[in-house]
C-alpha positions as CSV (number, residue, x, y, z in Angstrom):
1,X,0.0,0.0,0.0
2,X,1.1,3.6,-0.7
3,X,0.4,6.3,1.9
4,X,1.0,10.0,1.1
5,X,1.2,11.5,4.6
6,X,4.9,12.5,4.3
7,X,4.8,13.4,0.6
8,X,5.1,16.8,-1.0
9,X,1.6,18.2,-1.5
10,X,2.3,19.1,-5.1
11,X,2.9,15.4,-5.9
12,X,-0.3,14.3,-4.2
13,X,-2.4,17.0,-6.0
14,X,-0.8,15.9,-9.4
15,X,-1.8,12.3,-8.7
16,X,-5.3,13.2,-7.7
17,X,-5.6,15.3,-10.9
18,X,-4.5,12.2,-12.9
19,X,-7.4,10.2,-11.5
20,X,-5.9,8.5,-8.4
21,X,-8.3,8.4,-5.5
22,X,-8.0,7.6,-1.8
23,X,-9.4,4.4,-0.3
24,X,-11.2,4.6,3.1
25,X,-8.0,3.4,4.9
26,X,-5.9,6.3,3.3
27,X,-4.1,4.2,0.7
28,X,-4.3,5.1,-3.0
29,X,-6.7,3.6,-5.6
30,X,-5.3,3.7,-9.1
31,X,-7.4,4.3,-12.2
32,X,-5.1,2.4,-14.5
33,X,-1.6,0.9,-14.8
34,X,0.0,4.1,-16.0
35,X,-1.1,6.0,-12.9
36,X,0.0,3.2,-10.6
37,X,3.5,3.3,-12.2
38,X,3.7,7.0,-11.8
39,X,2.7,6.7,-8.1
40,X,5.4,4.1,-7.6
41,X,8.0,6.5,-9.1
42,X,6.8,9.3,-6.9
43,X,7.0,7.0,-3.9
44,X,10.6,6.0,-4.8
45,X,11.7,9.6,-5.1
46,X,10.1,10.5,-1.7
47,X,12.0,7.5,-0.2
48,X,15.2,8.9,-1.6
49,X,14.5,12.2,0.1
50,X,13.8,10.5,3.4
51,X,17.0,8.5,3.1
52,X,19.0,11.7,2.2
53,X,20.2,10.4,-1.2
54,X,18.3,13.1,-3.1
55,X,18.1,16.8,-2.1
56,X,15.2,18.6,-3.9
57,X,15.6,22.2,-5.0
58,X,13.4,24.6,-6.9
59,X,14.0,23.3,-10.4
60,X,14.5,19.6,-9.5
61,X,11.8,18.7,-6.9
62,X,10.2,15.3,-6.2
63,X,7.5,15.5,-8.8
64,X,9.9,16.7,-11.6
65,X,12.3,13.9,-10.8
66,X,9.5,11.3,-10.8
67,X,8.1,12.6,-14.1
68,X,11.6,12.6,-15.7
69,X,11.2,16.0,-17.4
70,X,12.7,19.4,-16.5
71,X,10.8,22.4,-15.3
72,X,10.5,25.2,-17.8
73,X,13.5,27.4,-16.9
74,X,12.3,30.7,-18.5
75,X,9.3,32.9,-18.1
76,X,6.0,31.8,-19.5
């Protein structure tokens, strides 16, 4: 089971927007295999932060690392 109590709120909101829902016990319920894989990558990055092997910063935070793409560095 995956619990999100110690996750970055941005990561949780992104997963909820992608169709992930909460079960009554607080674990995640996935819409499809792609969202489950994404949630597992987010979980792995948050474990790296907890272990101290990854230090997030403004342009390279937990969600950016889990998605595998860079933040847009210039103004929009």
